[in-house]
C-alpha positions in Angstrom: -83.8 -119.7 -119.7 -82.6 -121.9 -116.7 -79.4 -122.9 -118.8 -78.0 -119.3 -118.0 -76.1 -119.5 -114.7 -73.4 -117.6 -112.9 -73.2 -113.9 -113.4 -74.9 -112.3 -116.3 -74.1 -108.6 -117.0 -75.8 -106.6 -119.8 -76.4 -103.0 -120.6 -79.7 -101.6 -121.9 -79.6 -98.2 -123.5 -83.0 -96.4 -123.4 -83.4 -92.7 -123.9 -79.6 -91.9 -123.3 -79.5 -93.8 -119.9 -77.8 -97.1 -119.1 -78.6 -99.8 -116.6 -76.4 -102.5 -115.3 -77.5 -105.7 -113.7 -75.3 -108.1 -111.7 -76.0 -111.3 -109.9 -75.4 -111.1 -106.1 -72.6 -113.1 -104.7 -73.0 -115.2 -101.5 -70.4 -113.1 -99.7 -72.7 -110.1 -99.3 -71.4 -106.7 -98.7 -69.4 -105.1 -95.8 -70.4 -101.5 -94.9 -67.5 -99.2 -95.5 -66.8 -95.3 -95.9 -66.2 -93.5 -99.1 -67.6 -90.6 -101.3 -71.0 -90.3 -102.8 -71.6 -88.0 -105.8 -74.8 -87.1 -107.7 -74.2 -86.0 -111.3 -76.1 -85.3 -114.2 -74.5 -86.5 -117.5 -75.5 -85.5 -121.0 -73.8 -85.2 -124.3 -74.1 -82.0 -126.6 -72.2 -79.9 -129.1 -69.7 -77.3 -128.6 -70.9 -73.8 -129.5 -69.6 -70.3 -129.3 -71.1 -68.2 -126.6 -71.7 -65.5 -129.2 -72.0 -66.1 -132.9 -73.9 -64.3 -135.7 -74.8 -65.0 -139.3 -73.9 -61.8 -141.5 -76.3 -61.0 -144.0 -76.8 -58.2 -146.6 -79.5 -55.6 -146.4 -79.3 -55.2 -150.4 -79.8 -57.8 -152.9 -77.2 -58.2 -155.8 -74.0 -60.1 -156.8 -71.0 -60.7 -154.5 -68.3 -58.7 -156.2 -65.5 -59.2 -153.6 -65.2 -61.7 -150.6 -62.3 -60.7 -148.3 -62.4 -63.5 -145.8 -62.0 -67.3 -145.5 -63.1 -69.7 -142.9 -60.8 -69.4 -140.0 -59.8 -65.8 -140.5 -60.0 -63.5 -137.5 -61.9 -60.2 -138.1 -62.4 -57.0 -136.0 -65.6 -55.2 -135.5 -66.2 -52.9 -138.6 -63.7 -54.9 -140.8 -64.9 -55.1 -144.3 -66.0 -58.7 -145.2 -67.6 -58.5 -148.5 -68.8 -56.1 -151.4 -72.0 -56.2 -153.3 -71.7 -55.0 -156.8 -72.8 -51.2 -156.4 -73.3 -50.3 -160.2 -77.1 -50.7 -160.2 -77.7 -48.9 -157.0 -75.3 -46.1 -158.0 -77.2 -45.5 -161.2 -80.4 -45.3 -159.3 -78.9 -43.0 -156.8 -77.9 -40.5 -159.6 -81.4 -40.6 -161.1 -83.2 -39.9 -158.0 -80.7 -37.1 -156.9 -81.2 -35.3 -160.2 -85.1 -35.6 -159.7 -84.6 -34.2 -156.3 -82.7 -31.1 -157.3 -85.4 -30.3 -159.9 -88.2 -30.8 -157.3 -86.3 -28.6 -154.7 -85.9 -25.9 -157.2 -89.7 -25.8 -157.9 -90.5 -25.9 -154.2 -88.1 -23.1 -153.5 -89.7 -20.9 -156.2 -93.2 -21.5 -154.8 -91.9 -20.8 -151.3 -90.4 -17.5 -152.1 -93.5 -16.4 -154.0 -95.8 -17.4 -151.1 -93.4 -15.9 -148.6 -93.3 -12.5 -150.4 -96.9 -12.2 -151.0 -97.8 -13.4 -147.5 -95.5 -10.9 -145.9 -96.9 -8.0 -147.7 -100.6 -9.1 -147.0 -99.9 -9.8 -143.4 -98.1 -6.6 -142.8 -101.1 -4.7 -144.3 -103.6 -6.8 -142.4 -101.7 -6.1 -139.1 -101.7 -2.5 -139.7 -105.3 -2.3 -140.8 -106.2 -4.4 -137.6 -104.1 -2.1 -135.3 -105.8 1.1 -136.7 -109.3 -0.6 -136.5 -108.7 -1.7 -132.8 -107.4 1.7 -131.8 -110.3 3.6 -133.6 -113.0 1.4 -132.2 -111.4 1.8 -128.7 -111.3 5.6 -129.1 -114.8 5.7 -130.6 -116.4 3.4 -127.8 -114.4 5.0 -125.0 -114.6 8.6 -126.1 -117.9 9.7 -124.5 -117.1 8.1 -121.2 -113.6 9.4 -121.4 -114.9 12.9 -122.1 -117.3 12.8 -119.2 -115.1 11.0 -116.9 -112.2 13.5 -117.8 -114.5 16.4 -117.1 -115.7 15.1 -113.8 -112.3 14.4 -112.7 -111.1 17.7 -113.6 -113.8 19.4 -111.8 -113.2 17.2 -108.7 -109.4 18.0 -108.8 -110.2 21.7 -109.1 -112.5 21.7 -106.0 -110.1 19.6 -104.0 -107.3 22.1 -104.8 -109.4 25.0 -103.7 -110.3 23.2 -100.4 -106.7 22.4 -99.8 -105.8 26.2 -100.3 -108.5 27.3 -98.0 -107.7 24.7 -95.2 -104.1 25.7 -95.4 -105.0 29.5 -95.0 -107.6 29.2 -92.4 -106.7 26.2 -90.2 -103.4 24.5 -90.7 -101.0 27.5 -90.8 -102.8 29.3 -87.9 -102.6 26.1 -85.8 -99.0 25.6 -86.5 -98.2 29.2 -85.6 -100.1 28.8 -82.3 -98.3 25.7 -81.4 -94.8 27.0 -82.3 -95.5 30.2 -80.1 -96.5 27.9 -77.2 -93.5 25.7 -77.5 -91.4 28.8 -77.5 -93.1 30.5 -74.5 -92.8 27.2 -72.5 -89.0 26.5 -73.3 -88.3 30.1 -72.5 -90.0 30.0 -69.2 -88.2 26.7 -68.3 -84.9 28.1 -69.4 -85.3 31.1 -67.1 -86.5 29.0 -64.1 -83.5 26.6 -64.5 -81.1 29.6 -64.6 -82.6 31.2 -61.5 -82.3 28.1 -59.8 -78.7 27.4 -60.6 -77.7 30.9 -59.5 -79.3 30.3 -56.2 -77.5 27.0 -55.6 -74.2 28.7 -56.5 -74.8 31.2 -53.7 -75.7 28.5 -51.2 -72.6 26.4 -52.3 -70.4 29.4 -51.3 -72.0 29.5 -47.9 -71.6 25.8 -47.4 -75.3 24.8 -47.4 -75.6 22.6 -50.6 -73.2 20.0 -52.2 -71.3 20.5 -55.2 -73.2 17.7 -56.9 -76.5 19.7 -56.6 -74.9 22.6 -58.3 -73.7 20.5 -61.1 -77.1 18.9 -61.6 -78.7 22.4 -61.7 -76.2 23.6 -64.2 -76.8 20.6 -66.4 -80.6 21.1 -66.2 -80.1 24.9 -67.1 -78.0 24.1 -70.2 -80.7 21.6 -71.3 -83.5 24.0 -70.9 -81.5 26.6 -72.8 -80.9 24.2 -75.6 -84.6 23.4 -75.8 -85.4 27.1 -76.0 -82.9 27.8 -78.8 -84.5 24.8 -80.8 -88.0 26.2 -80.2 -86.8 29.5 -81.4 -85.3 28.0 -84.6 -88.5 26.1 -85.4 -90.6 29.2 -84.9 -88.3 31.1 -87.3 -88.3 28.4 -89.9 -92.2 28.1 -89.8 -93.0 31.2 -91.5 -90.7 30.5 -94.5 -92.2 27.0 -94.8 -95.8 28.1 -94.7 -95.2 30.7 -97.4 -93.8 28.0 -99.7 -96.8 25.7 -98.9 -99.2 28.5 -99.6 -97.6 29.3 -103.0 -97.6 25.4 -104.0 -101.4 25.3 -103.2 -102.3 28.4 -105.2 -100.3 26.8 -108.1 -102.3 23.6 -107.7 -105.5 25.5 -108.0 -104.3 27.3 -111.0 -103.3 23.8 -112.7 -106.6 22.2 -111.9 -108.4 25.1 -113.4 -106.6 24.8 -116.7 -107.2 21.0 -116.7 -110.8 21.5 -116.2 -111.0 24.1 -119.0 -109.1 21.7 -121.3 -111.5 18.8 -120.5 -114.5 20.9 -121.5 -112.9 21.7 -124.8 -112.3 18.0 -125.8 -116.0 17.3 -125.7 -116.2 18.3 -129.3 -114.0 15.3 -130.5 -116.6 12.5 -130.4 -118.0 13.0 -134.0 -114.5 12.8 -135.4 -113.9 9.6 -133.5 -116.9 7.9 -135.0 -115.8 8.7 -138.6 -112.3 7.4 -138.0 -113.7 4.1 -136.6 -115.8 3.5 -139.7 -113.1 4.2 -142.1 -110.6 1.8 -140.1 -113.2 -1.0 -140.0 -113.6 -1.0 -143.8 -109.9 -1.1 -144.4 -109.5 -4.1 -141.9 -112.3 -6.1 -143.8 -110.5 -5.4 -147.1 -107.2 -6.6 -145.7 -108.7 -9.9 -144.5 -110.2 -10.7 -147.7 -106.9 -10.0 -149.6 -105.0 -12.4 -147.2 -107.5 -15.3 -148.1 -106.3 -15.3 -151.6 -102.8 -16.6 -150.5 -104.3 -20.0 -149.6 -104.3 -20.9 -153.2 -100.5 -20.4 -153.7 -99.9 -22.2 -150.4 -101.7 -25.3 -151.7 -99.3 -25.4 -154.8 -96.4 -25.0 -152.4 -97.6 -27.9 -150.2 -97.8 -30.2 -153.3 -94.3 -29.1 -154.5 -92.8 -29.9 -151.0 -94.6 -33.3 -150.7 -93.1 -34.3 -154.2 -89.6 -33.2 -153.0 -89.9 -35.1 -149.8 -90.9 -38.1 -151.5 -88.0 -38.0 -154.0 -85.7 -37.1 -151.0 -86.7 -40.2 -149.2 -85.8 -42.3 -152.2 -82.4 -40.6 -152.5 -81.9 -41.4 -148.7 -82.9 -45.1 -149.3 -80.6 -45.2 -152.4 -77.6 -43.8 -150.3 -78.3 -46.2 -147.5 -78.3 -49.1 -150.1 -75.2 -47.9 -151.6 -73.4 -47.8 -148.2 -74.7 -51.1 -147.3 -73.0 -52.8 -150.5 -70.0 -52.8 -148.2 -70.6 -55.6 -145.5 -68.6 -55.1 -142.4 -68.2 -57.5 -139.4 -70.8 -56.7 -136.6 -68.3 -57.9 -134.0 -64.8 -59.3 -133.5 -64.4 -63.0 -133.9 -63.4 -65.8 -136.2 -65.0 -66.8 -139.5 -66.4 -70.2 -138.6 -68.3 -70.6 -141.9 -68.3 -69.1 -145.4 -71.7 -69.6 -146.8 -71.4 -68.0 -150.3 -68.7 -67.5 -153.0 -67.8 -64.4 -155.2 -70.3 -64.1 -158.1 -73.1 -65.5 -156.3 -76.5 -63.6 -155.9 -77.7 -62.8 -152.5 -81.1 -61.8 -151.3 -81.5 -58.9 -149.1 -82.7 -59.1 -145.4 -86.0 -57.5 -145.0 -89.4 -57.9 -143.3 -90.5 -60.3 -146.2 -87.2 -62.3 -146.5 -84.8 -63.7 -144.1 -81.9 -62.9 -146.4 -79.0 -64.8 -147.7 -76.3 -65.5 -145.0 -72.8 -64.7 -146.2 -70.6 -65.7 -143.3 -70.8 -66.8 -139.7 -68.7 -65.1 -137.2 -68.1 -66.6 -133.7 -66.2 -65.3 -130.6 -64.0 -68.5 -129.9 -62.6 -67.0 -126.8 -65.8 -68.2 -124.9 -67.1 -71.7 -125.7 -70.0 -73.5 -124.2 -71.7 -76.9 -124.5 -75.4 -76.9 -125.2 -77.3 -79.7 -123.7 -80.9 -81.0 -123.9 -81.7 -82.4 -120.3 -84.7 -84.2 -119.3 -87.2 -82.6 -116.8 -86.2 -84.8 -113.9 -82.5 -84.0 -114.1 -83.0 -80.3 -115.0 -85.0 -79.8 -111.5 -81.7 -80.7 -109.8 -79.7 -78.1 -111.5 -78.7 -74.5 -110.6 -76.8 -71.9 -112.5 -73.2 -71.8 -111.2 -72.9 -75.5 -110.6 -69.5 -77.0 -111.7 -69.1 -79.5 -114.5 -66.5 -81.4 -116.3 -66.4 -81.5 -120.0 -64.9 -84.4 -122.0 -64.5 -83.7 -125.7 -64.6 -86.8 -128.1 -61.9 -85.2 -130.2 -59.7 -84.8 -127.2 -60.2 -88.1 -125.4 -57.3 -87.8 -123.0 -58.2 -84.4 -121.5 -60.8 -83.1 -119.2 -62.0 -79.6 -119.2 -63.7 -77.6 -116.3 -67.0 -75.7 -116.8 -69.9 -74.1 -115.1 -73.7 -74.0 -115.7 -74.5 -70.5 -117.0 -78.0 -70.8 -118.2 -81.0 -73.0 -117.7 -84.0 -72.4 -120.2 -87.0 -71.5 -118.3 -89.3 -73.3 -120.7 -88.9 -76.7 -122.4 -87.5 -77.2 -125.7 -90.2 -78.7 -127.8 -87.7 -79.5 -130.8 -85.6 -81.6 -128.3 -88.4 -83.8 -127.2 -87.9 -87.5 -127.7 -90.4 -90.4 -127.7 -90.1 -93.1 -125.0 -89.5 -96.7 -126.1 -92.7 -98.5 -126.6 -95.0 -95.4 -126.3 -95.8 -92.2 -128.0 -95.2 -89.8 -125.0 -92.3 -87.4 -125.4 -89.7 -86.9 -122.9 -89.7 -83.2 -121.9 -86.3 -81.6 -122.3 -84.8 -78.3 -121.4 -81.8 -76.4 -122.9 -78.9 -76.1 -120.5 -75.7 -74.2 -121.4 -72.3 -75.1 -119.8 -69.6 -72.7 -120.4 -66.0 -73.8 -120.5 -63.8 -72.2 -117.8 -61.1 -71.5 -120.7 -60.8 -71.8 -124.3 -58.3 -74.0 -126.2 -57.6 -73.3 -130.0 -57.9 -77.2 -130.6 -61.6 -77.0 -129.5 -63.9 -75.8 -132.3 -67.7 -75.4 -132.6 -69.6 -78.4 -133.5 -67.4 -80.9 -131.6 -69.3 -83.5 -129.5 -68.8 -83.3 -125.8 -70.0 -85.0 -122.7 -70.8 -82.9 -119.5 -70.8 -84.3 -116.1 -72.5 -81.7 -113.9 -71.8 -82.2 -110.2 -75.3 -81.7 -108.3 -74.1 -82.7 -104.7 -71.5 -84.8 -103.0 -70.3 -86.3 -99.7 -66.9 -87.1 -98.5 -66.0 -90.0 -96.4 -69.4 -91.0 -95.3 -70.9 -94.4 -94.3 -72.5 -95.8 -97.5 -74.5 -98.9 -98.6 -74.9 -100.0 -102.2 -78.3 -99.3 -103.6 -79.1 -102.9 -104.0 -78.6 -103.8 -100.4 -81.3 -101.3 -99.4 -85.0 -102.3 -99.1 -88.0 -100.3 -98.6 -91.4 -101.0 -97.2 -94.4 -99.1 -95.5 -92.1 -98.2 -92.6 -89.2 -97.0 -94.6 -85.7 -98.1 -95.7 -83.9 -101.1 -94.3 -81.0 -103.5 -94.8 -80.5 -107.2 -93.8 -77.6 -107.4 -91.4 -76.0 -110.9 -90.4 -74.2 -110.6 -87.3 -71.3 -113.0 -86.5 -72.4 -116.3 -85.6 -76.1 -115.6 -86.6 -77.8 -118.1 -88.8 -80.1 -115.6 -90.4 -79.9 -112.0 -91.4 -81.9 -109.4 -89.3 -83.9 -106.5 -90.7 -82.5 -103.3 -89.5 -84.0 -99.8 -90.1 -81.8 -97.1 -91.8 -82.0 -93.3 -91.9 -80.9 -92.3 -95.5 -79.1 -89.2 -96.3 -77.7 -88.5 -99.9 -78.7 -90.9 -102.6 -76.9 -91.4 -105.9 -77.7 -94.0 -108.6 -75.3 -96.6 -106.9 -75.0 -95.6 -103.1 -77.1 -94.4 -100.2 -75.5 -92.3 -97.5 -76.4 -93.9 -94.0 -77.1 -91.4 -91.3 -78.3 -93.8 -88.6 -78.9 -97.7 -88.5 -75.7 -99.5 -89.2 -72.0 -98.7 -88.9 -68.9 -99.2 -90.7 -67.9 -103.0 -90.9 -71.4 -104.3 -90.8 -72.1 -107.3 -93.0 -75.2 -107.1 -95.3 -77.2 -109.5 -97.5 -79.5 -108.3 -100.2 -83.2 -108.0 -99.1 -85.4 -110.7 -100.6 -87.3 -109.7 -103.8 -91.0 -109.3 -103.2 -92.1 -107.9 -106.5 -93.7 -109.8 -109.3 -92.0 -112.5 -111.3 -90.0 -111.2 -114.1 -90.1 -113.1 -117.4 -89.8 -112.1 -121.0 -87.1 -110.2 -122.8 -85.7 -108.7 -119.5 -85.3 -112.0 -117.7 -81.7 -112.9 -117.5 -81.4 -116.2 -115.6 -83.3 -118.6 -113.3 -86.4 -117.2 -111.5 -84.7 -117.7 -108.1 -81.7 -115.6 -109.4 -83.9 -112.8 -110.6 -85.6 -112.8 -107.2 -82.4 -112.2 -105.4 -81.0 -109.5 -107.4 -83.3 -107.4 -109.6 -82.1 -105.4 -112.5 -82.8 -101.9 -111.3 -80.0 -102.1 -108.7 -82.5 -101.8 -105.7 -83.4 -104.5 -103.3 -86.8 -105.1 -102.2 -88.4 -102.2 -103.9 -85.7 -99.7 -103.4 -85.7 -96.6 -105.3 
């Protein structure tokens, strides 16, 4: 092992990752400025963002296939036809059976409807007569008694109203009218005498004209009130005569109603007989209607048979229509999976069906990646990516992360070298910013997803950074110094090759690699003399760096 000297470089590929080990030089490293970028790199396959496998919902032989791989189709465009002869014969047979079943059901329905209508009409009439007769029979005694009592009360009330009108109301109204007439007459005469007196005093100059005017106004108001009272008194006699005549007519009408109520008391026996007859007719009509249930059972059976055959006809029509297979979406035929004359199985709950063609929308393409759990934790939807396609080695395409699976993909798990544990991977989709007719589904592509980056920052190679219990450090050799001094660092962004320095050293500082303090490395990973391995470990980190 010690015969190997100088610089030894090798690459070890494990689980899709590569590590490069270099032997340190005696010149060390001068701290500089530059860019740091953290990326996740993974390879995958180009796929259409949306693609479907077109299958038939009916079994049969492919009679016509109208498309080839690479053809562009529109949604609803005819793609293939299944031979419809067998399904068409089945449809004709079931249609004939349906017509026969429907005719039988129609005859049964008409018979039932006619009989039911007649019996229901008879029942309704009998029920109405029975209810009316029962009500009249049950209520007749009470109605007769109540009618008689009410008629007597009405007669007595009409008689009292007439007597009240003659002996009290009218005399009081006449007395009140005469009193109002006398009062207004006296007031009119008094106000007239006062007015005439003031006119005389005015002529002698003892009163003012205003007093005379007020007296004249008072006189005129009193005379108007007197005339109104006279008119009311004159109308009173006429109104009282009308009221008296109406009261006498009310007494006569109440007397006639009372006499009629006494005569209706003889109808009670007739109502009882009518009630018994109506009850018997109603019971007979109900018994007649019960017989229609037998005919309705036959009708239900005929209808069920017709419905069953109708369902078979509808299914045959559906199958016939689905012998013409159309494109479920617009796109390009990427795969033709059958040829004319081949038999295909129908898509059903018991069978996945035979795929006929695959249609993809090539206007939007994506790369599907399986990324390990450590790297996927750094990703977010929307992160930019560059895509390198093996078939187009001189071009780089832009893309963006559009989907990160919420759960791991068990089918993509891989075993680690030397052990049985599986690497947990998640499906990640990177959609290309634009399509290119040269890019086709199935091509291999490498995606570089930019997780984070820093521009023009102070940086240190990862192999020059050590780590101990107190944190990160570098070995700085100042000008003229014989030995490098340990200097603490405050680290920012970390990539696989560089550390961003926030505090500790400045641009231009000369660094030496920190001494290796780990265990001796021997075996298949050893690449040189023991002292060389100690000065530059293969993971690119000095002194236990991460």
